[in-house]
N, C-alpha and C positions, 0 to 999 in steps of 0.2 A: 378864535380866529387863528388865521393864516400867517404858522410863522416863516420870515424873512429872512434871507438866505443869512451864510452866518459872513456874510464879507463886511455889508452889507449893515448886520449887524452888529462887528467887531468898528467898522466908519464908524457907525452914533456912539455905538458906547463911548469911542477915545474923545468925542466930542461935545460930546455933553456930560464927560468925567474925569478933565483932563490928568487930574489930581490923582486917580487910583495908577490910571498910568505912567503919572511920573514911581509913584510906589514900587508900580511891580519894573520900571528896567534898574532904579534904585537895589534891586533886590538882588536883580539880577546880575548887574555889574559890583556885588558885591560877594555872592556867591562865585565869582568869576576867581576874583581878587584873594578869595579862600582858597579856588580851589591851586589856580598859580605857584601859593603864598606852597601849602601844601605839600604839592609834585616840586619843589622846589628842594624840598630838603624829605624825599625821596619820604615821603609818608604816603605810601600808596591810596593804606584806605582812608584817611581823613581825603586828601582828593577825589577819591568815587561818590563819597560823602558827599563832598561839597556840589558833583556832577548832578546825583542823585536830587537834590535840592535846588539845581539851578532848573532841571527838566518841570517845577514847579508851576513859577513863574510861562510858559508857556502850556500850561492848562487852566489856566481861571479863567481865560474868555468863554474856550473852548465849553471848561461844567457848566458856567453861568447860562451857554446856549445851548444843551442836552437840558437840564435841569431848569431852564422856565426861571431865573431865579437872578435878579443882582444884585449884587454883595456889596451893601454899603461901603464905603471909604473908615471908618472904623474896625467893620466888622474886619478888612481885607489886610490895614494897616499889621489889627492884632494877631491875624493868619501867616505872616511873612514877618514879621517881629517870633513869632510859638518856629518856626520855621528857621530862618537862620537864629536864630537865638541856639537851637542846637547842634551846628556849627562854629558859629561864637563855643558854647559849655564844651568841642569833643574837639577844636584846628586848633582851637585859639589859646585853650585851658581856660575856659572861665568858670568852668563848675572844679577847677579846686583856687583857683585866686579869691573867683567869691562864690562860698557855699552857698548862701540863702540863692542867685541867683537860677541853680535850678526850681527850686521853693516857688519863684517866681512866675518858670515859664510852667509849669503844671496847676498853679493857679489861677491864670490866663488860656487856659485852652481849658480851662473845668469851668468858665464861663463861655470863650466864644464855644464849647461845641456844643452845647445846648444854645446857646442863641441859632447856632446851626438846628438842631434839631428842633429846635419852635417854627420856620418855616421848610422844612420840608415833610415834616408831618402833613402842612398848608397844600402838596401835591393830595398829598388823599382824599385829605375830608375837606377842602375849602377851604379862605380864609375864616378867622375865629369872626363869626360876628354878632355869635352869642357870648354870650360866663362862660354858657359846659363848655362851647367850642374851643375860649379862650383859655378854658384853665386843662382838657385837655393837650391843647397843646405845650405848652407851659411843663403839663405832670411828663409827655414825649420827651421834649429838653433835656428834662433833667434826668430823666432815665438813660435819656442816648451821652450823656455826658459822664452816667458811671460804664454804662456800656462800654466806651472808649476809651477809661478808664481800664478796666481790664482787659481791655485785647492788645493793650503799650506796653504789660510788663508779665502779660502773659507769653508777646511777642518777646520783649530784650530777655524771658526766659528763655525761652527757643534759641536763639541768638546764642547767649551764655554756652546753653548747652549741645549746640549744636556745635560752634563755631570757634564756640571759647573763648568767646568776647565778652570782658567784664564788663556790660550794661547795667548790672544793681550796683549801685555803690555802694560800698562795702564802708565796717563802720566797726569803730574804736568802745568797746564797750568800757565798764567795768564787775558784768555779774548777767546773773542767768538763775532762771530756775527752771527745772528738767526731771522728767516722771520720770528719762529713762534709766540713769544716775540712781532712785529712787527704785526700780527693778519696779513698780506698780504702778497703776494710776487711783491710788488711796492717800497714796505718800508724795510729796514734792522734794528735791533735795533743792535750795536757793544757797547759789555763790556770787558775797558779796565783794566786794573792798579788793576785787583782784589789780593786781599792778604790774601783771606781766603774764605772757604768755611765751615758748620756745616752743616754734613749732618744728622737728626735725622731719628732714622729707630727705629723697633722693639720694641719690653717695654719702653718705656723714652732712650735709649739708645744715642748717639751721635757720632762721627768723625769730630773732627775740620784736613783740609786742609790748610794748608798755599796757598793756590790759586785754582787751580777748576782745577776738576776732569776727563779727557777725556777717556772712558772707550777705548780703543783703536785704533781708528779711524785714529791718528797721525803713532800709528804706524804698522798697516797694508800698511797703504800707503804708509812709508817712506821702506820698508821691501820690494816691487812693484815694486819703484821708485829704489832705489837699484840696486838689481836685474836683473832689466831694464839697468842699465848702466855697468856694467858684461858684461850682451849678447853683447854692445855697445862693447864695452873691443875685445870679444869676433872676430867680425864683421869688425874693423879693423883691430887686427891682422891676423886675414883670410887672410883680402885684401892685406895688405904689403906679406902675404907670400907664394902669388898666386902668383905675380909675382915679387918676391925678391927675397927668401926665401922661397921654397917648404916643405924646411922641416919642419918648425915651425909648419903645421900641425900636420905633424908628429902624431911629438911630445908631440902633447897633443890631439889631435881628437883619440877613439875606431878607428884599425882599420881594415878591411875585413880579411877575411880567407876562407877556401874553398869556394874562389869563382869563380861565373860561373856565367850570362850574368843577368841580371832585367827579371823578369816572362816579364818584358813591352819587354826588347826586345827579350826574346827569342818565344815570338808570334811569332811581326813581321816578323825574322826568321825563324817560321815555317810555317808565310802565303805565306811569299813570294819563300821557298821551294816548297810548293806544288802548285805557279802558273813555278814557272821553268820547277816541275816533266806534271806537264800537257800541257805547252808550249812543253818540249820535247816527249810527248806522240804521240798529235798534229799530227807534224812536222814529223814526225817516221809510223802514219800513211797514211797523205798525200803521201808521198815517196814508201811507200810501193803502194798506189791505185796507181799512176803514171808507175811502173816495170808491175802491170799486164794491166793496160792499152797496153803498150808497148808489151808482148808478145804477147797479144788477139789480136794488126793488126799484130804484126808476122805469 
């Protein structure tokens, strides 16, 4: 099916789903508000972060058009909530005020990215019209979420290493176990009940911590585990949707538009058509030869 021009697609998309358009406008307005707020307090890094997330609002419809998909309202709201949640956490101190807020974002992202992966693989293998295809799409969505989680944590570590920004949240713990203190990997030293740590640094400066500082390991593993839990929820919901109520997946996952057969299916069909044409041509040639032989004998 021939693709319509982008502007026509945009007009049709807005007319047929005004709710999503309003949500995008609201998201953009909130990003602008947070950007002005950050710049007014001379928080340049936070202001630039808001500007980056603001650009997402202008990419949604072009990405839909390019990938030939439609992001359904529930999925769109979830994606924009995750995006603006990062702004709330960084610029408005939600991560510090509500420690559970970061976990909510990671759990929701696990579910949302699995839904997106479920749709993206259909661009290659086609719609899940059989049970085998459905579970292939579901497995890809599950693995897609885990891949995104790993890439994000690598991104956080890279930013921390290169630019010095503490994107990996530190934690205060009261114990640890170490092979290093034992001096070998056959024994382990366990230190429990830590009540205070004094860190000396710089020019006779010191910091006292009521416990022991973990520099991001617990945060990284916890985030990945929560994202994994979100993807497991997707697997459960998708399975229920497939066998009991197929509309659930349609409400959660982006949908294909301008749908045509996948490249793999097209290749198979083209090959089969060529074989059929060659077979018909061979049959025709054989028939002509037989007629010519009959005419010659007569």
